[in-house]
N, C-alpha and C positions, 0 to 999 in steps of 0.2 A: 127090532130096534132101528135097523138101517132103513126100513120102509117108512117108519114114522119120521125119520130124519129127512128123507126125500120129500115127503109131503109138506113138512114145515119149511123146507127150502123153497118150494114152489109158492107157498103162501107168503113168505117174506119177499120173494121177488115181485109178486103181484102188489103187495102192500107198498113197496118202494116205488114201483112203476107208477102207481096212481097218486102217490103223495108228493113226488118230487116237483111236478109243475107248480103246485101251490107254494111249495117251499121256495121255488125260484122267484116267484112274484114277491113273496114276503122278503126274501133277501134283497131283491132289487129296491123295494120301497124303503126298507129300514136303512140300508146302506146309503141310499140317495139322501134321505132326510138327515141322517147323521153327518154326512159329508157337507151337505148344504148348510146345516146349522153351524158347523165349525168353520167353514171357509167362506160362505156367502156367495160362492161362484157356482152357478147352475151347470155350466159345461163341465167343470171339473168334477162336480158331484155325480153327473151322469156317467162320466168316464170311470170314476172309482166304483160306482154301483154296478157297472157292467161286468166287472171281473168276477165277483162271487156268483152272480146270476149265470154267467156263462159256464162256470165250473159245475153248478148244479144241473144245468141243461146237459152238459157233457156226461155226467153220471146217469142222467135219465136215459140218454141214448144207449149207454152201456146196459142198463137193466132191461130196456126194450129189446135189445138184441139177445140178451140172455133168456128172456121170456119166450122169444120166438124159437129158441132151440129146444124147448121142453116138448117131449113127445111121449106117447103111450108106449109102455114096454112091450105090449103084445102086437098092436097093429102098426106101430111107428107113425101114426098120424099126429099132427100137432094138436096141442090142447087148446081149448078156447081161451081167448083173451078178453072177451066181453064179460062184464060183471053181472051176475045174476043175483037177485035179491034174496033168494031162499038159501042157497048154499054155494059159496065160492071160496076156494076152488072146488070143482065138482068131485063127487065120490066115484062116479063111473065115467068111463071114456064115452064121449058122445058118438063116436063112430062104431066101435065094436061092442060097447055095453059092458065091458069087463070092469069089475071093481078094482081100482088100483089104490090099494092102501099104501100109498107112497111109492108105488112101482112106476116112478117117473124117471126117465133118463134124458140125458142131453145128447144132441146130435154130434157134438164135438168130440 
C-alpha cells in the first residue's frame, strides 16, 4: 500500500511540474484581459496580471525542487525528469534496473 502511494506521489509531482507553466500563461492572459476590460488601463492590467502568474511560477519552482529530490531506494540515483512516450514515470530504475513499485524516496 505504501509503495503504491509513493509511485502515485511521483506521478503527481511530474504532472504538476509539466502543467504549471501552461497554467501560468493562462492565468497571465485571463487576468490581464479581465483587468484591462474593467479598467481600460494597460499598465495597471499588466501589474495586476503579474501577481497570479508569479504565484504559479513560484509553485512550479517548488515542484521542480521536489522532483529533483526523488531517488531510487536501492542505488540512490536520481530518477529521470524527461518524459518518455511509452511509460512515465518509469517502472524500472534506469541506473540499476531494479523495479521500483513505488520504492521511491526523497533525499530530504
